[in-house]
TORKOL-4160 file (C-alpha; in steps of 0.2 Angstrom, whole numbers, padded with zeros to 4 digits, m for minus):
273
<pt num="1" X="0715" Y="m0102" Z="m1282"/>
<pt num="2" X="0699" Y="m0093" Z="m1286"/>
<pt num="3" X="0693" Y="m0079" Z="m1275"/>
<pt num="4" X="0675" Y="m0076" Z="m1274"/>
<pt num="5" X="0670" Y="m0058" Z="m1270"/>
<pt num="6" X="0653" Y="m0054" Z="m1263"/>
<pt num="7" X="0647" Y="m0036" Z="m1269"/>
<pt num="8" X="0639" Y="m0026" Z="m1255"/>
<pt num="9" X="0622" Y="m0020" Z="m1259"/>
<pt num="10" X="0605" Y="m0017" Z="m1252"/>
<pt num="11" X="0602" Y="m0035" Z="m1247"/>
<pt num="12" X="0619" Y="m0036" Z="m1238"/>
<pt num="13" X="0617" Y="m0043" Z="m1220"/>
<pt num="14" X="0617" Y="m0030" Z="m1206"/>
<pt num="15" X="0629" Y="m0030" Z="m1192"/>
<pt num="16" X="0626" Y="m0042" Z="m1178"/>
<pt num="17" X="0612" Y="m0036" Z="m1166"/>
<pt num="18" X="0606" Y="m0022" Z="m1178"/>
<pt num="19" X="0588" Y="m0022" Z="m1182"/>
<pt num="20" X="0583" Y="m0019" Z="m1200"/>
<pt num="21" X="0576" Y="m0002" Z="m1203"/>
<pt num="22" X="0559" Y="0002" Z="m1211"/>
<pt num="23" X="0555" Y="0018" Z="m1221"/>
<pt num="24" X="0548" Y="0034" Z="m1214"/>
<pt num="25" X="0529" Y="0032" Z="m1210"/>
<pt num="26" X="0529" Y="0014" Z="m1216"/>
<pt num="27" X="0524" Y="0008" Z="m1198"/>
<pt num="28" X="0511" Y="0022" Z="m1196"/>
<pt num="29" X="0503" Y="0017" Z="m1213"/>
<pt num="30" X="0502" Y="m0001" Z="m1208"/>
<pt num="31" X="0494" Y="0003" Z="m1191"/>
<pt num="32" X="0482" Y="0016" Z="m1199"/>
<pt num="33" X="0476" Y="0002" Z="m1211"/>
<pt num="34" X="0475" Y="m0010" Z="m1196"/>
<pt num="35" X="0463" Y="0002" Z="m1186"/>
<pt num="36" X="0453" Y="0005" Z="m1202"/>
<pt num="37" X="0450" Y="m0014" Z="m1204"/>
<pt num="38" X="0445" Y="m0016" Z="m1186"/>
<pt num="39" X="0432" Y="m0001" Z="m1188"/>
<pt num="40" X="0425" Y="m0010" Z="m1203"/>
<pt num="41" X="0423" Y="m0026" Z="m1194"/>
<pt num="42" X="0415" Y="m0017" Z="m1179"/>
<pt num="43" X="0400" Y="m0011" Z="m1188"/>
<pt num="44" X="0389" Y="m0009" Z="m1172"/>
<pt num="45" X="0401" Y="0003" Z="m1164"/>
<pt num="46" X="0401" Y="0014" Z="m1180"/>
<pt num="47" X="0382" Y="0014" Z="m1180"/>
<pt num="48" X="0381" Y="0018" Z="m1162"/>
<pt num="49" X="0393" Y="0033" Z="m1164"/>
<pt num="50" X="0382" Y="0040" Z="m1177"/>
<pt num="51" X="0365" Y="0035" Z="m1171"/>
<pt num="52" X="0366" Y="0041" Z="m1153"/>
<pt num="53" X="0370" Y="0060" Z="m1158"/>
<pt num="54" X="0357" Y="0059" Z="m1172"/>
<pt num="55" X="0344" Y="0052" Z="m1159"/>
<pt num="56" X="0349" Y="0066" Z="m1147"/>
<pt num="57" X="0347" Y="0079" Z="m1160"/>
<pt num="58" X="0330" Y="0073" Z="m1165"/>
<pt num="59" X="0325" Y="0072" Z="m1147"/>
<pt num="60" X="0330" Y="0090" Z="m1143"/>
<pt num="61" X="0323" Y="0097" Z="m1159"/>
<pt num="62" X="0306" Y="0088" Z="m1160"/>
<pt num="63" X="0302" Y="0085" Z="m1141"/>
<pt num="64" X="0311" Y="0099" Z="m1132"/>
<pt num="65" X="0314" Y="0112" Z="m1146"/>
<pt num="66" X="0297" Y="0120" Z="m1146"/>
<pt num="67" X="0297" Y="0122" Z="m1127"/>
<pt num="68" X="0315" Y="0130" Z="m1127"/>
<pt num="69" X="0312" Y="0141" Z="m1143"/>
<pt num="70" X="0294" Y="0142" Z="m1149"/>
<pt num="71" X="0299" Y="0150" Z="m1165"/>
<pt num="72" X="0307" Y="0134" Z="m1172"/>
<pt num="73" X="0324" Y="0141" Z="m1173"/>
<pt num="74" X="0332" Y="0129" Z="m1159"/>
<pt num="75" X="0339" Y="0117" Z="m1172"/>
<pt num="76" X="0351" Y="0131" Z="m1178"/>
<pt num="77" X="0357" Y="0133" Z="m1160"/>
<pt num="78" X="0359" Y="0115" Z="m1156"/>
<pt num="79" X="0367" Y="0107" Z="m1171"/>
<pt num="80" X="0385" Y="0114" Z="m1166"/>
<pt num="81" X="0383" Y="0105" Z="m1149"/>
<pt num="82" X="0377" Y="0089" Z="m1157"/>
<pt num="83" X="0392" Y="0089" Z="m1169"/>
<pt num="84" X="0404" Y="0090" Z="m1154"/>
<pt num="85" X="0394" Y="0076" Z="m1145"/>
<pt num="86" X="0395" Y="0065" Z="m1160"/>
<pt num="87" X="0414" Y="0068" Z="m1160"/>
<pt num="88" X="0415" Y="0063" Z="m1142"/>
<pt num="89" X="0405" Y="0047" Z="m1144"/>
<pt num="90" X="0416" Y="0042" Z="m1159"/>
<pt num="91" X="0432" Y="0046" Z="m1151"/>
<pt num="92" X="0428" Y="0037" Z="m1135"/>
<pt num="93" X="0430" Y="0020" Z="m1144"/>
<pt num="94" X="0448" Y="0024" Z="m1146"/>
<pt num="95" X="0451" Y="0022" Z="m1127"/>
<pt num="96" X="0443" Y="0005" Z="m1127"/>
<pt num="97" X="0453" Y="0000" Z="m1143"/>
<pt num="98" X="0470" Y="0006" Z="m1136"/>
<pt num="99" X="0467" Y="m0002" Z="m1119"/>
<pt num="100" X="0462" Y="m0019" Z="m1128"/>
<pt num="101" X="0479" Y="m0018" Z="m1137"/>
<pt num="102" X="0488" Y="m0015" Z="m1121"/>
<pt num="103" X="0480" Y="m0029" Z="m1111"/>
<pt num="104" X="0478" Y="m0043" Z="m1124"/>
<pt num="105" X="0497" Y="m0045" Z="m1127"/>
<pt num="106" X="0498" Y="m0039" Z="m1145"/>
<pt num="107" X="0510" Y="m0025" Z="m1139"/>
<pt num="108" X="0522" Y="m0038" Z="m1133"/>
<pt num="109" X="0522" Y="m0044" Z="m1151"/>
<pt num="110" X="0525" Y="m0027" Z="m1158"/>
<pt num="111" X="0540" Y="m0024" Z="m1147"/>
<pt num="112" X="0549" Y="m0038" Z="m1156"/>
<pt num="113" X="0548" Y="m0028" Z="m1173"/>
<pt num="114" X="0558" Y="m0014" Z="m1178"/>
<pt num="115" X="0545" Y="m0001" Z="m1177"/>
<pt num="116" X="0542" Y="0015" Z="m1169"/>
<pt num="117" X="0532" Y="0013" Z="m1153"/>
<pt num="118" X="0521" Y="0028" Z="m1157"/>
<pt num="119" X="0515" Y="0021" Z="m1173"/>
<pt num="120" X="0502" Y="0011" Z="m1164"/>
<pt num="121" X="0494" Y="0026" Z="m1156"/>
<pt num="122" X="0496" Y="0036" Z="m1172"/>
<pt num="123" X="0486" Y="0022" Z="m1181"/>
<pt num="124" X="0472" Y="0023" Z="m1168"/>
<pt num="125" X="0471" Y="0042" Z="m1169"/>
<pt num="126" X="0471" Y="0044" Z="m1188"/>
<pt num="127" X="0458" Y="0031" Z="m1191"/>
<pt num="128" X="0447" Y="0039" Z="m1177"/>
<pt num="129" X="0449" Y="0056" Z="m1185"/>
<pt num="130" X="0443" Y="0050" Z="m1202"/>
<pt num="131" X="0429" Y="0040" Z="m1195"/>
<pt num="132" X="0423" Y="0055" Z="m1185"/>
<pt num="133" X="0424" Y="0067" Z="m1199"/>
<pt num="134" X="0412" Y="0055" Z="m1209"/>
<pt num="135" X="0400" Y="0054" Z="m1194"/>
<pt num="136" X="0400" Y="0073" Z="m1193"/>
<pt num="137" X="0395" Y="0074" Z="m1211"/>
<pt num="138" X="0381" Y="0062" Z="m1208"/>
<pt num="139" X="0375" Y="0072" Z="m1193"/>
<pt num="140" X="0375" Y="0088" Z="m1202"/>
<pt num="141" X="0365" Y="0080" Z="m1216"/>
<pt num="142" X="0352" Y="0074" Z="m1204"/>
<pt num="143" X="0352" Y="0092" Z="m1196"/>
<pt num="144" X="0348" Y="0099" Z="m1214"/>
<pt num="145" X="0334" Y="0087" Z="m1216"/>
<pt num="146" X="0326" Y="0092" Z="m1199"/>
<pt num="147" X="0327" Y="0111" Z="m1203"/>
<pt num="148" X="0345" Y="0116" Z="m1200"/>
<pt num="149" X="0348" Y="0131" Z="m1211"/>
<pt num="150" X="0366" Y="0138" Z="m1210"/>
<pt num="151" X="0371" Y="0154" Z="m1219"/>
<pt num="152" X="0390" Y="0150" Z="m1219"/>
<pt num="153" X="0400" Y="0154" Z="m1234"/>
<pt num="154" X="0411" Y="0141" Z="m1243"/>
<pt num="155" X="0427" Y="0147" Z="m1233"/>
<pt num="156" X="0417" Y="0147" Z="m1217"/>
<pt num="157" X="0412" Y="0129" Z="m1220"/>
<pt num="158" X="0431" Y="0125" Z="m1223"/>
<pt num="159" X="0435" Y="0133" Z="m1206"/>
<pt num="160" X="0421" Y="0123" Z="m1198"/>
<pt num="161" X="0427" Y="0107" Z="m1204"/>
<pt num="162" X="0445" Y="0112" Z="m1199"/>
<pt num="163" X="0440" Y="0116" Z="m1181"/>
<pt num="164" X="0430" Y="0101" Z="m1180"/>
<pt num="165" X="0445" Y="0090" Z="m1186"/>
<pt num="166" X="0456" Y="0099" Z="m1173"/>
<pt num="167" X="0444" Y="0096" Z="m1159"/>
<pt num="168" X="0442" Y="0077" Z="m1164"/>
<pt num="169" X="0461" Y="0076" Z="m1165"/>
<pt num="170" X="0462" Y="0083" Z="m1147"/>
<pt num="171" X="0449" Y="0073" Z="m1139"/>
<pt num="172" X="0455" Y="0057" Z="m1148"/>
<pt num="173" X="0473" Y="0059" Z="m1142"/>
<pt num="174" X="0465" Y="0062" Z="m1124"/>
<pt num="175" X="0455" Y="0046" Z="m1126"/>
<pt num="176" X="0470" Y="0036" Z="m1132"/>
<pt num="177" X="0480" Y="0042" Z="m1116"/>
<pt num="178" X="0465" Y="0037" Z="m1105"/>
<pt num="179" X="0465" Y="0020" Z="m1114"/>
<pt num="180" X="0484" Y="0018" Z="m1109"/>
<pt num="181" X="0481" Y="0023" Z="m1091"/>
<pt num="182" X="0466" Y="0012" Z="m1088"/>
<pt num="183" X="0469" Y="m0006" Z="m1082"/>
<pt num="184" X="0455" Y="m0014" Z="m1093"/>
<pt num="185" X="0445" Y="m0009" Z="m1108"/>
<pt num="186" X="0430" Y="m0008" Z="m1097"/>
<pt num="187" X="0438" Y="0004" Z="m1086"/>
<pt num="188" X="0444" Y="0014" Z="m1101"/>
<pt num="189" X="0425" Y="0015" Z="m1107"/>
<pt num="190" X="0420" Y="0021" Z="m1090"/>
<pt num="191" X="0433" Y="0035" Z="m1088"/>
<pt num="192" X="0429" Y="0041" Z="m1106"/>
<pt num="193" X="0411" Y="0041" Z="m1102"/>
<pt num="194" X="0414" Y="0055" Z="m1090"/>
<pt num="195" X="0421" Y="0066" Z="m1103"/>
<pt num="196" X="0405" Y="0064" Z="m1113"/>
<pt num="197" X="0396" Y="0074" Z="m1100"/>
<pt num="198" X="0406" Y="0090" Z="m1104"/>
<pt num="199" X="0395" Y="0096" Z="m1118"/>
<pt num="200" X="0380" Y="0097" Z="m1107"/>
<pt num="201" X="0389" Y="0109" Z="m1095"/>
<pt num="202" X="0393" Y="0121" Z="m1109"/>
<pt num="203" X="0383" Y="0132" Z="m1121"/>
<pt num="204" X="0379" Y="0117" Z="m1132"/>
<pt num="205" X="0360" Y="0115" Z="m1128"/>
<pt num="206" X="0356" Y="0131" Z="m1118"/>
<pt num="207" X="0364" Y="0148" Z="m1116"/>
<pt num="208" X="0376" Y="0149" Z="m1102"/>
<pt num="209" X="0367" Y="0164" Z="m1094"/>
<pt num="210" X="0352" Y="0153" Z="m1091"/>
<pt num="211" X="0362" Y="0142" Z="m1079"/>
<pt num="212" X="0363" Y="0144" Z="m1061"/>
<pt num="213" X="0376" Y="0157" Z="m1055"/>
<pt num="214" X="0388" Y="0145" Z="m1048"/>
<pt num="215" X="0388" Y="0134" Z="m1064"/>
<pt num="216" X="0391" Y="0149" Z="m1076"/>
<pt num="217" X="0410" Y="0151" Z="m1073"/>
<pt num="218" X="0413" Y="0132" Z="m1076"/>
<pt num="219" X="0402" Y="0132" Z="m1092"/>
<pt num="220" X="0411" Y="0148" Z="m1098"/>
<pt num="221" X="0429" Y="0143" Z="m1095"/>
<pt num="222" X="0429" Y="0125" Z="m1100"/>
<pt num="223" X="0436" Y="0120" Z="m1117"/>
<pt num="224" X="0421" Y="0115" Z="m1126"/>
<pt num="225" X="0411" Y="0131" Z="m1125"/>
<pt num="226" X="0423" Y="0142" Z="m1136"/>
<pt num="227" X="0424" Y="0128" Z="m1149"/>
<pt num="228" X="0405" Y="0127" Z="m1149"/>
<pt num="229" X="0403" Y="0146" Z="m1150"/>
<pt num="230" X="0416" Y="0147" Z="m1164"/>
<pt num="231" X="0407" Y="0134" Z="m1174"/>
<pt num="232" X="0390" Y="0142" Z="m1171"/>
<pt num="233" X="0397" Y="0159" Z="m1177"/>
<pt num="234" X="0404" Y="0152" Z="m1192"/>
<pt num="235" X="0389" Y="0143" Z="m1197"/>
<pt num="236" X="0378" Y="0158" Z="m1194"/>
<pt num="237" X="0390" Y="0169" Z="m1203"/>
<pt num="238" X="0392" Y="0180" Z="m1187"/>
<pt num="239" X="0407" Y="0189" Z="m1180"/>
<pt num="240" X="0419" Y="0177" Z="m1171"/>
<pt num="241" X="0426" Y="0188" Z="m1157"/>
<pt num="242" X="0440" Y="0181" Z="m1147"/>
<pt num="243" X="0431" Y="0164" Z="m1145"/>
<pt num="244" X="0440" Y="0157" Z="m1160"/>
<pt num="245" X="0457" Y="0160" Z="m1152"/>
<pt num="246" X="0452" Y="0151" Z="m1136"/>
<pt num="247" X="0445" Y="0137" Z="m1146"/>
<pt num="248" X="0461" Y="0134" Z="m1156"/>
<pt num="249" X="0471" Y="0137" Z="m1140"/>
<pt num="250" X="0462" Y="0124" Z="m1130"/>
<pt num="251" X="0463" Y="0111" Z="m1144"/>
<pt num="252" X="0481" Y="0113" Z="m1146"/>
<pt num="253" X="0485" Y="0113" Z="m1127"/>
<pt num="254" X="0474" Y="0097" Z="m1125"/>
<pt num="255" X="0484" Y="0089" Z="m1140"/>
<pt num="256" X="0501" Y="0093" Z="m1133"/>
<pt num="257" X="0497" Y="0087" Z="m1115"/>
<pt num="258" X="0488" Y="0071" Z="m1121"/>
<pt num="259" X="0502" Y="0067" Z="m1133"/>
<pt num="260" X="0515" Y="0069" Z="m1120"/>
<pt num="261" X="0506" Y="0059" Z="m1107"/>
<pt num="262" X="0501" Y="0046" Z="m1119"/>
<pt num="263" X="0519" Y="0044" Z="m1125"/>
<pt num="264" X="0525" Y="0042" Z="m1107"/>
<pt num="265" X="0512" Y="0030" Z="m1103"/>
<pt num="266" X="0515" Y="0019" Z="m1119"/>
<pt num="267" X="0534" Y="0019" Z="m1116"/>
<pt num="268" X="0531" Y="0014" Z="m1097"/>
<pt num="269" X="0519" Y="0000" Z="m1101"/>
<pt num="270" X="0527" Y="m0006" Z="m1117"/>
<pt num="271" X="0544" Y="m0006" Z="m1109"/>
<pt num="272" X="0552" Y="0006" Z="m1121"/>
<pt num="273" X="0560" Y="0020" Z="m1112"/>
């Protein structure tokens, strides 16, 4: 009698009920690519995320600029605020995309696969971060064309893009959590639109001390003001003061809160506890 021996190897069957494992970050890479492909197909959203801040910058510099600052230096003041406004417009689409995934049934299909539940959100967040950094670069280039003249050193430019990336990451995680909390993509868009008003109640377009007294504490102590003031100081090669610490602290706090909230919402809605 001949005994046939099967060697155990990488292709050996797993135990009954055990799901095959995939490598570290493999799922995240797949979902990042998925989000990028969706972005490429949705050209209109990409264009609007860039064109709206650019149009606002042209409006404030060419129409309102001389009335606010007759010397013509208003463009140097307003560009940091437009940069964050651009990031907000771009990140707001994340709320709609996440809500669409949660309401169209695609998450139910993902639940049958051996992937980490957070990989879906990671894909949305990372793709949004890259998209918005590109849009930020476009906005800065347009600002240079209309008279923006920063005096930042190369190291300060690196710090600017680092802070902008941190802010984009924070607000994208927040929009992703809003998309999970919303019942429909339309509701997610509406909730996200409220956050887009925050730059207007800050030092983005006018100094805080020109606002009514009752509004100044809100403008001074909300998260966006220290971020804008830090970017403005870096671009002007001016002293940072303690605004930089507040800017980084606010961004990190938002990321932590939004990530925890988003993970809880995703586990609750996708059935993974």
